[in-house]
TORVEX-249793 format. One record per residue: residue number from 1; y, x, z of N, C-alpha, C in turn; chain. Coordinates in nm, 2 decimals, always signed. Each point is the difference from the previous one (the first is absolute). Layout:
seq; nv; nu; nw; cav; cau; caw; cv; cu; cw; mol
NUM; Y; X; Z; Y; X; Z; Y; X; Z; A
...
***
This chain:
seq; nv; nu; nw; cav; cau; caw; cv; cu; cw; mol
1; +3.40; +4.64; -5.72; +0.05; -0.13; +0.03; -0.06; -0.11; -0.06; A
2; -0.09; +0.02; -0.09; -0.06; -0.11; -0.08; -0.10; -0.07; +0.09; A
3; -0.06; +0.07; +0.10; -0.10; -0.07; +0.09; +0.07; -0.08; +0.12; A
4; +0.12; +0.03; +0.02; +0.07; -0.07; +0.11; +0.03; -0.15; -0.04; A
5; -0.01; -0.09; +0.10; +0.03; -0.14; -0.04; +0.15; -0.02; -0.01; A
6; +0.03; -0.10; -0.07; +0.14; -0.03; -0.02; +0.05; -0.09; +0.12; A
7; +0.13; -0.02; +0.01; +0.05; -0.07; +0.11; -0.05; -0.15; -0.01; A
8; -0.01; -0.05; -0.11; -0.05; -0.14; -0.02; -0.15; -0.01; +0.06; A
9; -0.08; +0.10; -0.04; -0.14; -0.01; +0.05; +0.00; +0.02; +0.15; A
10; +0.08; +0.09; +0.06; +0.01; +0.01; +0.14; +0.05; -0.13; +0.07; A
11; +0.09; -0.07; -0.06; +0.05; -0.13; +0.05; -0.12; -0.10; +0.00; A
12; -0.07; +0.00; -0.11; -0.12; -0.10; +0.00; -0.10; +0.04; +0.10; A
13; -0.03; +0.12; +0.02; -0.10; +0.05; +0.10; +0.05; -0.04; +0.14; A
14; +0.13; +0.02; +0.03; +0.05; -0.04; +0.13; -0.01; -0.15; +0.02; A
15; +0.03; -0.07; -0.11; -0.01; -0.15; +0.02; -0.15; -0.04; +0.02; A
16; -0.09; +0.06; -0.07; -0.15; -0.03; +0.03; -0.03; +0.04; +0.14; A
17; +0.04; +0.11; +0.05; -0.03; +0.04; +0.14; +0.07; -0.10; +0.10; A
18; +0.12; -0.04; -0.03; +0.06; -0.10; +0.09; -0.08; -0.13; +0.00; A
19; -0.05; -0.04; -0.12; -0.08; -0.12; -0.01; -0.13; +0.01; +0.09; A
20; -0.06; +0.12; -0.02; -0.12; +0.02; +0.08; +0.03; +0.00; +0.15; A
21; +0.11; +0.06; +0.04; +0.04; +0.00; +0.14; +0.02; -0.14; +0.05; A
22; +0.07; -0.08; -0.08; +0.03; -0.14; +0.04; -0.13; -0.08; +0.01; A
23; -0.09; +0.02; -0.09; -0.13; -0.07; +0.01; -0.07; +0.04; +0.12; A
24; -0.01; +0.13; +0.03; -0.06; +0.05; +0.12; +0.06; -0.05; +0.13; A
25; +0.14; -0.01; +0.00; +0.07; -0.05; +0.12; -0.03; -0.15; +0.01; A
26; -0.01; -0.07; -0.11; -0.03; -0.15; +0.00; -0.14; -0.02; +0.06; A
27; -0.10; +0.09; -0.04; -0.13; -0.01; +0.06; +0.00; +0.03; +0.15; A
28; +0.07; +0.10; +0.04; +0.01; +0.03; +0.14; +0.06; -0.11; +0.08; A
29; +0.11; -0.06; -0.05; +0.07; -0.11; +0.06; -0.10; -0.12; +0.01; A
30; -0.07; -0.03; -0.10; -0.10; -0.11; +0.00; -0.10; +0.02; +0.11; A
31; -0.05; +0.13; +0.01; -0.10; +0.02; +0.11; +0.06; +0.00; +0.14; A
32; +0.13; +0.04; +0.01; +0.07; -0.01; +0.13; +0.02; -0.14; +0.04; A
33; +0.03; -0.09; -0.10; +0.02; -0.14; +0.03; -0.12; -0.06; +0.07; A
34; -0.12; +0.05; -0.03; -0.12; -0.05; +0.05; -0.03; +0.04; +0.15; A
35; +0.07; +0.11; +0.04; -0.02; +0.05; +0.13; +0.07; -0.08; +0.11; A
36; -0.05; +0.00; +0.12; +0.07; -0.06; +0.11; +0.08; +0.09; +0.07; A
37; +0.12; -0.04; +0.05; +0.09; +0.09; +0.07; -0.06; +0.03; +0.14; A
38; +0.05; +0.11; +0.05; -0.06; +0.05; +0.13; +0.03; -0.10; +0.11; A
39; +0.12; -0.06; +0.00; +0.03; -0.10; +0.10; -0.09; -0.12; +0.00; A
40; -0.03; -0.05; -0.12; -0.09; -0.12; -0.02; -0.14; +0.04; +0.05; A
41; -0.04; +0.12; -0.04; -0.14; +0.05; +0.04; -0.01; +0.01; +0.15; A
42; +0.11; +0.06; +0.06; -0.01; +0.01; +0.15; +0.00; -0.14; +0.07; A
43; +0.08; -0.09; -0.06; +0.00; -0.14; +0.06; -0.14; -0.06; -0.01; A
44; -0.06; +0.01; -0.12; -0.13; -0.06; -0.03; -0.10; +0.06; +0.09; A
45; +0.01; +0.13; +0.02; -0.10; +0.08; +0.08; +0.01; -0.05; +0.15; A
46; +0.13; -0.01; +0.05; +0.02; -0.05; +0.13; -0.05; -0.14; +0.02; A
47; +0.02; -0.09; -0.10; -0.05; -0.13; +0.01; -0.15; -0.01; +0.00; A
48; -0.06; +0.09; -0.08; -0.15; +0.00; +0.00; -0.05; +0.05; +0.13; A
49; +0.06; +0.10; +0.06; -0.04; +0.06; +0.13; +0.01; -0.11; +0.11; A
50; +0.11; -0.08; -0.01; +0.01; -0.11; +0.10; -0.10; -0.10; -0.02; A
51; -0.03; -0.04; -0.13; -0.11; -0.10; -0.02; -0.13; +0.05; +0.05; A
52; -0.03; +0.13; -0.02; -0.13; +0.05; +0.04; +0.00; +0.00; +0.16; A
53; +0.11; +0.03; +0.06; +0.00; +0.00; +0.15; -0.02; -0.14; +0.05; A
54; +0.07; -0.10; -0.07; -0.02; -0.14; +0.04; -0.14; -0.05; -0.02; A
55; -0.07; +0.04; -0.11; -0.14; -0.03; -0.02; -0.09; +0.06; +0.11; A
56; +0.04; +0.12; +0.04; -0.08; +0.07; +0.10; +0.01; -0.08; +0.13; A
57; +0.12; -0.05; +0.04; +0.02; -0.08; +0.12; -0.08; -0.13; -0.01; A
58; +0.01; -0.06; -0.12; -0.07; -0.13; -0.02; -0.15; +0.02; +0.02; A
59; -0.05; +0.11; -0.06; -0.14; +0.03; +0.01; -0.04; +0.02; +0.15; A
60; +0.08; +0.07; +0.08; -0.03; +0.02; +0.14; +0.00; -0.13; +0.07; A
61; +0.09; -0.09; -0.03; +0.00; -0.13; +0.06; -0.12; -0.08; -0.03; A
62; -0.04; +0.00; -0.13; -0.12; -0.07; -0.04; -0.12; +0.06; +0.07; A
63; -0.01; +0.13; +0.01; -0.11; +0.06; +0.07; -0.01; -0.04; +0.14; A
64; +0.12; +0.00; +0.07; +0.00; -0.05; +0.14; -0.04; -0.14; +0.01; A
65; +0.05; -0.09; -0.09; -0.04; -0.14; +0.00; -0.15; -0.01; -0.02; A
66; -0.05; +0.07; -0.10; -0.15; +0.00; -0.03; -0.08; +0.04; +0.13; A
67; +0.04; +0.11; +0.06; -0.07; +0.04; +0.12; +0.00; -0.11; +0.11; A
68; +0.12; -0.06; +0.02; +0.01; -0.10; +0.10; -0.08; -0.12; -0.04; A
69; -0.01; -0.04; -0.13; -0.08; -0.11; -0.04; -0.15; +0.03; +0.02; A
70; -0.04; +0.12; -0.03; -0.14; +0.04; +0.02; -0.04; -0.01; +0.15; A
71; +0.09; +0.05; +0.08; -0.02; +0.00; +0.15; -0.01; -0.15; +0.04; A
72; +0.08; -0.09; -0.05; +0.00; -0.14; +0.04; -0.13; -0.06; -0.04; A
73; -0.05; +0.03; -0.12; -0.12; -0.05; -0.05; -0.12; +0.05; +0.08; A
74; +0.00; +0.13; +0.03; -0.11; +0.05; +0.09; +0.00; -0.07; +0.14; A
75; +0.12; -0.02; +0.05; +0.01; -0.07; +0.13; -0.05; -0.14; -0.01; A
76; +0.03; -0.07; -0.11; -0.05; -0.14; -0.02; -0.15; +0.00; -0.01; A
77; -0.05; +0.10; -0.07; -0.15; +0.01; -0.01; -0.06; +0.02; +0.13; A
78; +0.06; +0.09; +0.08; -0.06; +0.02; +0.13; +0.01; -0.12; +0.09; A
79; +0.11; -0.08; -0.01; +0.01; -0.12; +0.08; -0.10; -0.10; -0.05; A
80; -0.02; -0.01; -0.13; -0.10; -0.10; -0.06; -0.14; +0.04; +0.05; A
81; -0.03; +0.13; +0.00; -0.14; +0.05; +0.05; -0.01; -0.04; +0.15; A
82; +0.10; +0.02; +0.08; -0.01; -0.04; +0.14; -0.02; -0.15; +0.01; A
83; +0.07; -0.08; -0.08; -0.01; -0.14; +0.01; -0.15; -0.04; -0.04; A
84; -0.05; +0.06; -0.10; -0.14; -0.04; -0.04; -0.10; +0.04; +0.12; A
85; +0.02; +0.12; +0.06; -0.08; +0.04; +0.11; +0.01; -0.09; +0.12; A
86; +0.12; -0.04; +0.03; +0.02; -0.10; +0.11; -0.06; -0.13; -0.03; A
87; +0.00; -0.05; -0.13; -0.06; -0.12; -0.04; -0.15; +0.01; +0.02; A
88; -0.06; +0.11; -0.04; -0.14; +0.01; +0.02; -0.04; +0.00; +0.15; A
89; +0.07; +0.07; +0.08; -0.02; +0.00; +0.14; +0.01; -0.14; +0.06; A
90; +0.10; -0.07; -0.04; +0.02; -0.14; +0.04; -0.12; -0.08; -0.04; A
91; -0.05; +0.02; -0.12; -0.11; -0.08; -0.05; -0.13; +0.03; +0.09; A
92; -0.02; +0.13; +0.02; -0.11; +0.04; +0.08; +0.01; -0.06; +0.14; A
93; +0.11; +0.01; +0.06; +0.02; -0.04; +0.14; +0.00; -0.16; +0.01; A
94; +0.05; -0.07; -0.10; +0.01; -0.14; +0.01; -0.12; -0.08; -0.05; A
95; -0.08; +0.06; -0.09; -0.11; -0.07; -0.07; -0.13; +0.06; +0.04; A
96; -0.02; +0.13; -0.02; -0.14; +0.06; +0.01; -0.04; +0.01; +0.15; A
97; +0.09; +0.04; +0.09; -0.03; +0.01; +0.14; -0.04; -0.13; +0.07; A
98; +0.08; -0.11; -0.03; -0.05; -0.13; +0.06; -0.13; -0.04; -0.05; A
99; -0.02; +0.02; -0.13; -0.13; -0.03; -0.06; -0.11; +0.08; +0.07; A
100; +0.02; +0.12; +0.02; -0.10; +0.09; +0.07; -0.02; -0.05; +0.14; A
101; +0.11; -0.04; +0.06; +0.00; -0.05; +0.14; -0.09; -0.13; +0.01; A
102; -0.01; -0.08; -0.10; -0.08; -0.12; -0.01; -0.14; +0.04; -0.04; A
103; -0.02; +0.09; -0.09; -0.14; +0.03; -0.05; -0.08; +0.08; +0.10; A
104; +0.06; +0.09; +0.07; -0.07; +0.09; +0.09; -0.06; -0.08; +0.11; A
105; +0.07; -0.09; +0.07; -0.07; -0.07; +0.11; -0.11; -0.09; -0.06; A
106; +0.02; -0.06; -0.12; -0.11; -0.08; -0.06; -0.12; +0.09; -0.02; A
107; +0.02; +0.12; -0.05; -0.12; +0.09; -0.02; -0.06; +0.04; +0.13; A
108; +0.08; +0.03; +0.10; -0.05; +0.03; +0.13; -0.08; -0.11; +0.06; A
109; +0.04; -0.12; -0.01; -0.07; -0.12; +0.05; -0.13; -0.02; -0.08; A
110; +0.01; +0.03; -0.12; -0.13; -0.02; -0.08; -0.10; +0.11; +0.03; A
111; +0.05; +0.12; +0.03; -0.09; +0.11; +0.04; -0.05; -0.02; +0.14; A
112; +0.08; -0.05; +0.08; -0.04; -0.03; +0.14; -0.10; -0.11; +0.01; A
113; +0.01; -0.09; -0.09; -0.09; -0.11; +0.00; -0.14; +0.03; -0.04; A
114; -0.03; +0.11; -0.05; -0.13; +0.04; -0.05; -0.08; +0.04; +0.11; A
***
């Protein structure tokens, strides 16, 4: 019986164990306080999914608008090219042809005079 602890020693050991358990529980509670509840996590996840969906829709609208703008620019370039071509044709028809109409008879008269 000399090796067996006394009741006082057993009481002190139990108190030490209780203190350790309390410290461990306090650490666990401190870590649990940092966690997010499942309801809050689900709500945040749903909100994030909605935001991503909204961004996808906005991106599709921007892509459609971009394609429409590119098509309008290409159409405008085509119209500008046609306008330049028509201006050149007008210049040829209104300036160069009348000049040739005056120069050719003069050249023919000069050649016929020889």
